[in-house]
C-alpha positions in Angstrom: 25.9 -73.8 34.0 22.9 -71.5 34.5 19.6 -72.7 36.2 17.6 -72.9 33.0 19.9 -75.4 31.3 20.5 -77.2 34.5 16.7 -77.8 34.7 16.7 -78.9 31.0 19.3 -81.6 31.8 17.4 -82.5 35.0 14.4 -83.2 32.8 16.1 -85.0 29.9 19.5 -86.2 31.2 23.0 -85.6 30.0 24.0 -85.1 26.4 24.8 -88.0 24.0 26.8 -87.8 20.8 28.0 -84.3 21.8 29.8 -82.2 19.3 31.9 -79.1 20.0 30.6 -75.9 18.4 33.4 -74.2 16.4 34.1 -70.5 16.8 33.1 -70.1 13.1 29.5 -71.2 14.0 29.3 -68.9 16.9 30.4 -66.0 14.7 28.0 -67.1 11.9 25.0 -66.9 14.1 25.9 -64.1 16.5 23.5 -61.6 14.9 20.8 -64.2 14.0 20.3 -66.2 17.2 20.0 -65.1 20.8 23.3 -64.6 22.7 22.0 -67.1 25.4 21.7 -69.9 22.8 25.2 -69.2 21.6 26.3 -69.3 25.2 24.7 -72.7 25.6 26.3 -73.9 22.4 29.7 -72.8 23.6 29.3 -74.6 27.0 27.3 -77.7 26.1 27.9 -78.2 22.3 25.3 -79.7 20.0 23.9 -83.1 21.1 21.0 -85.3 22.0 19.1 -85.3 25.2 16.7 -87.8 26.7 18.9 -90.5 25.1 18.3 -88.8 21.8 14.6 -88.0 21.9 15.5 -84.3 21.3 18.5 -82.8 19.7 20.0 -79.3 19.8 21.5 -79.0 16.4 23.7 -77.0 14.0 21.2 -74.9 12.0 23.6 -74.8 9.1 23.2 -78.6 8.7 19.4 -78.1 8.2 19.2 -75.1 5.9 18.0 -77.2 3.0 15.5 -78.8 5.3 14.0 -75.5 6.4 13.9 -74.3 2.7 12.2 -77.5 1.7 9.4 -77.1 4.2 8.6 -73.4 4.1 10.1 -71.8 0.9 6.8 -72.0 -1.1 4.5 -71.2 1.8 3.3 -68.0 3.5 5.6 -68.8 6.4 8.6 -67.9 4.2 7.9 -64.2 4.3 7.2 -64.0 8.1 10.8 -64.2 9.3 14.3 -65.6 8.7 14.1 -69.1 10.3 16.8 -71.4 11.6 16.3 -74.9 12.9 17.7 -75.0 16.5 16.3 -78.3 17.7 14.4 -81.4 16.5 12.9 -84.5 18.0 13.8 -88.2 17.2 10.7 -88.4 15.0 11.1 -85.2 13.1 9.3 -82.5 15.1 11.2 -79.4 13.9 11.7 -76.4 16.2 12.4 -73.3 14.2 13.7 -70.0 15.5 12.8 -66.7 13.8 15.3 -64.0 14.1 12.6 -61.5 15.1 9.9 -63.8 16.3 11.7 -66.3 18.4 10.3 -69.8 18.9 7.3 -69.0 16.7 7.2 -72.0 14.4 7.1 -75.8 15.0 6.6 -78.3 12.2 5.5 -81.9 12.6 7.2 -83.5 9.6 5.4 -86.8 10.2 2.0 -85.2 9.5 3.1 -82.1 7.5 1.5 -79.7 9.9 2.7 -76.7 11.7 2.0 -74.4 14.7 2.7 -70.8 14.1 2.5 -67.8 16.5 2.7 -64.2 15.5 5.4 -62.8 17.8 7.6 -59.8 17.7 10.5 -59.4 20.2 13.2 -56.9 20.8 16.7 -58.3 20.8 16.8 -57.8 24.6 13.7 -60.0 24.9 14.9 -62.9 22.8 17.2 -64.4 25.5 14.2 -64.7 27.8 12.1 -66.2 24.9 14.9 -68.7 24.3 15.1 -69.7 27.9 11.3 -70.1 28.0 11.6 -72.4 25.0 14.3 -74.5 26.7 12.3 -74.8 29.9 9.1 -75.8 28.1 10.5 -78.9 26.4 9.2 -82.2 27.7 10.1 -85.8 27.1 6.5 -86.9 26.5 5.7 -84.3 23.9 8.7 -85.5 21.7 7.8 -89.2 22.0 5.6 -90.1 19.0 3.0 -92.6 20.2 5.3 -93.7 23.0 7.5 -95.4 20.4 10.9 -93.9 21.4 12.0 -96.6 23.9 10.7 -99.5 21.7 12.4 -98.0 18.6 15.6 -97.5 20.5 15.6 -101.1 21.7 14.8 -102.5 18.2 16.8 -100.2 16.0 19.6 -98.9 18.3 20.3 -95.4 19.6 20.4 -92.5 17.3 23.5 -90.5 16.3 23.4 -86.7 15.8 22.5 -87.0 12.1 19.8 -89.7 12.4 16.1 -90.0 13.3 13.4 -92.6 13.3 11.2 -92.6 10.2 8.1 -94.5 9.1 8.2 -96.6 5.9 5.9 -96.1 4.1 5.6 -92.5 5.3 2.3 -91.8 7.1 1.4 -89.2 4.5 1.5 -92.1 1.9 -0.8 -94.2 4.0 1.8 -95.9 6.2 1.1 -97.2 9.7 2.4 -95.5 12.8 3.6 -98.7 14.5 7.0 -99.9 15.5 7.0 -102.5 12.7 7.3 -99.8 10.1 10.0 -97.6 11.8 13.5 -97.4 10.5 16.6 -95.5 11.5 17.4 -93.0 8.7 19.5 -90.0 7.8 17.7 -87.0 9.4 18.4 -84.4 6.7 17.6 -86.8 3.8 14.4 -88.1 5.3 13.1 -84.6 6.3 13.6 -83.3 2.8 11.8 -86.4 1.4 8.8 -85.8 3.7 8.6 -82.1 2.7 8.0 -83.2 -0.9 5.1 -85.5 -0.2 2.2 -83.0 0.5 1.5 -79.4 1.3 2.3 -78.1 4.7 -0.9 -77.2 6.5 -1.6 -75.5 9.9 -3.0 -77.4 12.8 -6.5 -76.3 13.6 -5.4 -74.4 16.7 -2.5 -72.6 14.9 -2.5 -69.0 13.8 -2.2 -68.7 10.0 0.3 -66.3 8.5 -1.1 -63.5 6.3 
């Protein structure tokens, strides 16, 4: 295990609901994602960390999610994006084939942070490791609800997340009372249909 991933596990803890990554997936993404990420997949699989507060995922499972969020936005023309990680509450970490960790979407609020980057293939491994090292438990814990939600609703599996009902974009309340454990893909696609995706005030805006 290299020092970067060792630090990630030191921060979050060991994987839960770990799944082995088949050779077909490593082959599918070898020219689309950094070699270092594929190396992590091969060694550590896909799984949840921080007891499931953040997940390293199979991008193929989330292709429809990515399309639902960005297909009809200016983001779609910026790069070819793949979802490589997500939080328990639906923060989506997208990787651009040329721009690296340049797009994060908060599905709860339908807002995004975009940075205009451009990396050589040689630089993308370092960008990936920077992304891994910069993850924090607190930044993935929506309103400090993860532990209470876990206690009330149970731990998440790899295809699950915590979602608000009614959704916040429909006027729902962001309290534990209105959280449910839901199918991640289905819920993320549902949220994408509720309102237009908008940039945070501090985000760059694609042109």
